[in-house]
C-alpha positions in Angstrom: 188.1 73.8 117.8 190.1 75.2 114.9 189.8 78.9 114.3 190.3 80.9 111.0 192.5 83.9 111.6 193.5 86.7 109.3 197.1 87.5 109.3 197.2 90.6 107.6 197.4 92.4 110.9 201.1 91.4 110.9 202.1 94.4 108.9 201.0 97.8 110.3 199.9 100.9 108.2 199.7 104.3 109.8 200.2 102.9 113.3 197.3 100.5 113.0 197.0 96.5 112.2 195.9 96.3 108.4 193.2 93.8 108.8 190.7 92.1 106.6 187.9 94.6 107.0 190.4 97.2 105.6 191.3 94.9 102.9 187.6 94.6 101.9 186.5 98.1 102.2 189.4 100.2 101.2 193.2 100.8 102.2 195.0 102.4 104.9 194.0 106.0 105.5 196.6 108.2 103.9 196.5 111.8 102.8 193.6 112.8 104.9 193.6 116.4 103.8 193.6 115.6 100.3 190.8 113.3 100.9 188.7 116.2 101.9 189.2 117.8 98.5 185.9 118.9 96.6 186.4 116.6 93.6 185.2 113.1 93.7 187.8 110.2 93.9 188.1 108.4 90.5 189.4 104.7 91.2 192.4 103.9 88.9 194.4 101.1 88.0 197.7 100.2 86.7 198.3 100.9 82.9 200.7 97.9 82.6 197.7 95.5 83.5 195.7 97.0 80.6 198.8 96.8 78.4 198.7 92.9 79.1 195.1 92.8 78.1 196.1 94.4 74.6 199.0 91.9 74.1 196.5 89.0 75.0 194.1 90.4 72.3 196.8 90.9 69.7 197.8 87.2 70.3 194.5 85.9 69.2 194.2 88.1 66.1 192.2 91.0 67.8 193.0 94.7 67.3 193.7 95.5 70.9 194.9 99.2 70.0 191.3 99.7 68.4 189.4 98.4 71.5 191.7 100.4 73.7 190.8 103.6 71.9 187.1 102.6 72.1 187.5 102.5 76.0 189.1 105.9 76.2 192.6 104.7 76.7 195.8 105.7 75.0 197.6 102.4 73.9 201.1 104.1 73.9 200.6 105.7 77.4 199.9 102.2 79.0 203.4 101.0 78.8 204.9 104.0 80.3 206.6 103.7 83.9 203.8 104.5 86.6 201.0 104.8 84.2 197.5 105.0 85.8 194.2 104.7 84.0 190.7 105.0 85.4 189.4 101.7 86.7 186.2 102.4 84.7 188.2 102.2 81.5 189.9 98.9 82.3 186.6 97.5 82.8 185.1 98.9 79.7 188.5 97.3 77.9 187.6 94.0 79.4 183.9 94.1 78.2 184.9 94.9 74.8 187.6 92.1 74.9 185.2 89.5 76.0 182.8 90.6 73.2 185.5 90.4 70.6 187.0 87.0 71.7 183.9 85.2 73.0 186.3 83.6 75.4 184.9 83.2 79.1 188.4 82.4 80.4 190.2 85.3 78.7 191.7 86.2 82.1 193.8 83.1 81.9 195.3 84.1 78.5 195.8 87.8 80.0 198.0 86.3 82.8 200.5 85.0 79.9 201.3 88.5 79.6 201.7 89.6 83.0 205.5 89.9 83.7 207.6 90.9 86.8 207.6 94.4 85.7 203.9 94.5 86.0 204.4 94.6 89.6 206.9 97.6 89.9 208.9 97.1 93.0 206.5 94.9 94.8 208.2 91.8 93.3 211.7 93.0 94.7 209.9 93.6 98.0 208.7 90.2 97.9 211.7 88.5 96.9 213.6 90.3 99.8 211.1 89.5 102.4 212.0 87.1 105.3 209.3 84.5 104.2 206.9 84.1 101.3 204.2 84.8 104.0 205.5 88.1 104.5 206.0 88.8 100.8 202.2 88.3 100.3 201.4 90.6 103.2 203.3 93.4 101.4 201.0 92.6 98.3 198.1 93.2 100.7 199.5 96.4 102.1 200.7 98.1 98.9 197.7 96.5 96.6 197.0 100.2 95.4 200.3 100.1 93.5 198.5 97.5 91.1 195.0 99.4 91.2 191.6 99.9 92.6 189.7 97.3 90.8 191.1 94.4 92.9 192.1 94.2 96.8 193.8 91.5 98.5 193.7 89.4 101.9 195.7 86.9 103.4 194.2 84.2 106.0 195.3 81.2 107.7 192.7 78.4 108.2 194.6 75.5 109.9 197.5 74.5 108.2 196.4 76.2 104.9 197.2 79.7 103.9 194.6 81.7 101.4 195.7 84.3 99.1 192.3 86.3 98.4 191.6 88.5 95.8 188.1 90.5 95.8 186.9 92.6 93.0 184.9 95.9 93.5 181.9 94.2 91.8 180.4 91.3 90.0 180.2 90.5 86.3 182.0 88.9 83.4 184.7 91.7 83.3 185.5 91.3 87.0 185.8 87.7 86.6 188.6 88.4 83.9 190.4 90.2 86.7 190.1 87.6 89.3 191.1 85.0 86.6 194.3 86.9 85.8 194.9 87.3 89.5 194.5 83.5 90.3 197.0 82.6 87.2 199.6 85.3 87.8 199.5 84.3 91.5 200.3 80.7 90.5 203.3 81.7 88.8 204.6 84.3 91.0 204.4 82.3 94.2 207.4 80.0 93.1 209.4 83.3 92.5 208.7 84.4 96.0 209.5 81.0 97.4 212.3 80.2 95.1 210.7 76.7 94.8 209.2 75.7 91.5 207.6 72.7 93.2 205.3 74.9 95.2 201.8 75.0 93.8 198.2 75.7 95.4 196.5 72.6 96.5 193.1 74.0 95.2 191.9 76.8 93.8 188.5 78.7 94.8 186.6 80.7 92.1 183.6 82.7 93.0 182.3 82.9 89.4 179.9 80.3 88.1 181.4 77.4 86.3 182.0 77.8 82.6 182.6 75.3 80.0 186.4 75.2 80.2 187.3 73.7 83.5 190.0 71.6 81.9 191.6 75.0 80.8 191.5 76.3 84.3 192.8 73.3 86.0 195.7 73.1 83.4 196.8 76.9 83.9 196.3 76.6 87.7 197.9 73.3 88.3 195.4 72.5 91.1 191.6 71.3 91.4 189.3 74.1 90.9 186.1 74.8 93.0 183.6 77.0 91.0 180.9 79.0 92.8 183.0 79.4 95.9 182.2 82.1 98.7 185.2 83.9 97.4 188.2 83.7 94.9 191.5 82.6 96.5 194.5 80.3 95.8 194.9 78.0 98.9 198.5 76.9 99.7 199.9 74.7 102.5 201.1 77.0 105.0 204.5 75.2 105.8 205.7 76.5 102.5 205.0 80.1 103.2 206.9 79.9 106.6 210.1 78.9 105.3 212.9 81.5 105.2 213.4 82.9 101.7 217.1 82.5 100.1 216.9 86.1 99.0 215.8 87.8 102.3 217.4 91.1 102.9 216.0 93.0 105.8 217.3 96.4 104.8 216.5 96.1 101.2 212.8 95.0 102.3 212.6 98.1 104.4 213.9 100.5 101.5 211.4 98.9 99.2 208.7 99.6 101.7 209.6 103.2 101.7 209.6 103.4 97.9 206.3 101.6 97.8 204.6 103.9 100.5 205.8 106.8 98.8 204.2 105.8 95.5 201.0 104.9 97.2 201.0 108.5 99.1 201.3 110.0 95.7 198.1 108.4 94.4 194.8 109.9 94.7 193.5 109.6 98.3 191.4 107.2 99.7 187.5 107.9 98.7 185.1 109.0 101.4 183.1 106.0 100.8 186.0 103.8 101.5 186.8 105.7 104.6 183.3 105.7 105.8 182.8 102.0 105.2 186.0 101.1 107.0 185.2 103.2 109.9 181.8 101.8 110.1 183.3 98.0 110.3 185.1 99.2 113.4 182.1 100.5 115.2 178.9 98.8 114.1 179.4 96.0 117.0 179.3 98.8 119.6 176.9 101.3 118.4 174.1 101.7 115.7 175.0 103.5 112.6 174.4 107.4 112.7 175.2 109.9 109.9 176.1 112.3 112.3 178.5 110.3 114.3 180.2 109.1 111.1 180.5 112.4 109.8 182.1 113.6 113.0 184.5 110.6 112.8 185.5 111.7 109.1 185.9 115.3 110.1 183.3 116.9 108.2 179.6 117.9 108.5 176.6 115.4 107.8 175.6 117.5 104.8 179.1 117.4 103.5 179.2 113.7 104.0 175.9 113.1 102.2 177.3 115.3 99.3 180.5 113.6 99.1 179.1 110.1 99.1 176.6 111.4 96.2 179.5 112.7 94.2 181.1 109.2 94.5 177.9 107.5 93.3 176.8 106.1 96.7 175.0 106.9 99.9 175.1 106.6 103.7 172.8 103.8 103.4 175.0 102.0 100.9 178.0 102.2 102.9 176.4 100.9 105.9 175.3 98.1 104.0 178.7 97.4 102.6 180.3 97.4 106.0 177.7 95.1 107.3 178.2 92.9 104.3 182.0 92.8 104.8 181.6 92.0 108.8 178.9 89.1 108.2 180.9 87.3 105.3 184.1 87.5 107.3 182.7 85.8 110.4 180.7 83.3 108.6 183.6 82.0 106.7 185.6 81.9 109.8 183.1 80.0 111.8 184.1 82.0 115.0 180.8 83.2 115.9 177.3 81.7 116.0 175.0 83.5 113.3 173.1 85.3 116.2 176.5 86.6 117.3 177.4 87.6 113.5 174.2 89.4 113.3 174.9 91.5 116.5 178.4 92.3 115.5 177.1 93.6 111.9 174.8 96.0 113.9 171.5 94.2 113.4 168.9 94.3 116.1 167.2 91.0 115.2 168.1 87.7 113.3 165.3 88.1 111.1 166.5 91.4 109.8 170.0 90.0 109.3 168.8 86.8 107.5 166.7 89.1 104.9 169.6 91.5 104.4 172.1 88.7 103.9 169.9 87.0 101.4 169.6 90.3 99.6 173.3 90.6 99.5 174.3 86.9 98.5 171.2 85.2 97.5 171.9 82.6 100.3 170.9 82.3 104.0 173.7 83.1 106.5 173.5 79.5 107.5 173.6 78.3 103.8 176.7 80.7 103.2 178.5 79.2 106.2 177.6 75.6 105.3 178.9 76.3 101.7 182.2 77.7 103.0 182.7 74.8 105.6 181.6 72.4 102.7 184.8 73.3 100.8 186.8 71.5 103.4 188.8 74.6 103.7 188.2 76.0 107.3 188.3 72.9 109.5 185.8 72.0 112.0 184.0 75.1 113.7 181.3 73.4 116.0 178.0 71.8 115.4 174.5 72.8 115.1 172.8 75.6 113.2 174.9 78.4 114.6 171.8 80.4 115.6 
């Protein structure tokens, strides 16, 4: 029986494996004292990514400067080194761009203006890595350098490697971010691997299919599967295991220190992210409790409730997010029956789990797993209903 496995644990952050759950719900815990500050956390993103949006708008005759100002952004500051802007402002800029261009595949155009400098020293750290697999693990580990609207994971399924991008929400503006990630990833992979012949064997796109499939397949150089369970570039694993010609262990280690210092200097991880991550690690062994969670986070239950409210969420919502992350991971991996997944996610009954999962995804757990397996991406994980 083939089993899917996350490979993101190969690099460690704060002394612990950096795993899929962490990628879904937040990043490695850092600056804990700062995370307890009274002001709510404002998710941010790299200004250079917004600058690429402006360049793409100007290329099709749209006044990008005007739209940036409408979104509350300073066009001049976006191109400054280390510029950070509120993630909500990036989303507003993308909403305005979609309205102005009427282009459902605008993210593919944005990728034309994403350059190596957009990735700061991440690109240098990648090229100095021992293998392309290690390079993309660094992308996962230091994804906050690029922003908070998209998080990354790396998974192996059989002889294939999945570079996964997950946005913080759904909608047309988030689809632009995912499309940019896909197209930029296709162009960056050969730079890491130093082999222009490396291309994805297929591309998974979570969004519904639009009327421009040909543009996607031309830009991505591979068959595209729309309405997939998640968005990912799928490569043959062997290409990512070969030693890179530019590998340099000491340089890679130095780049890690630079990147770690940069991430440490960013706003601390939100209480919601810390709470959800903590829950993903404990739901399988105990039922969710506001009191236990608040103790684990070093605050009172009342403070936890207040901090979550300041961040626009609640205890119930973070429990829901943690359960959702656990469930989708194991259903895609096929490593547990549906009943076992329900228990791992902290549900007392299969019926309650099925109702919650349908609310999250619009699909039954069995249907979601069948859709994943039907992509031909995950090998054979056993027979039967999985219940």
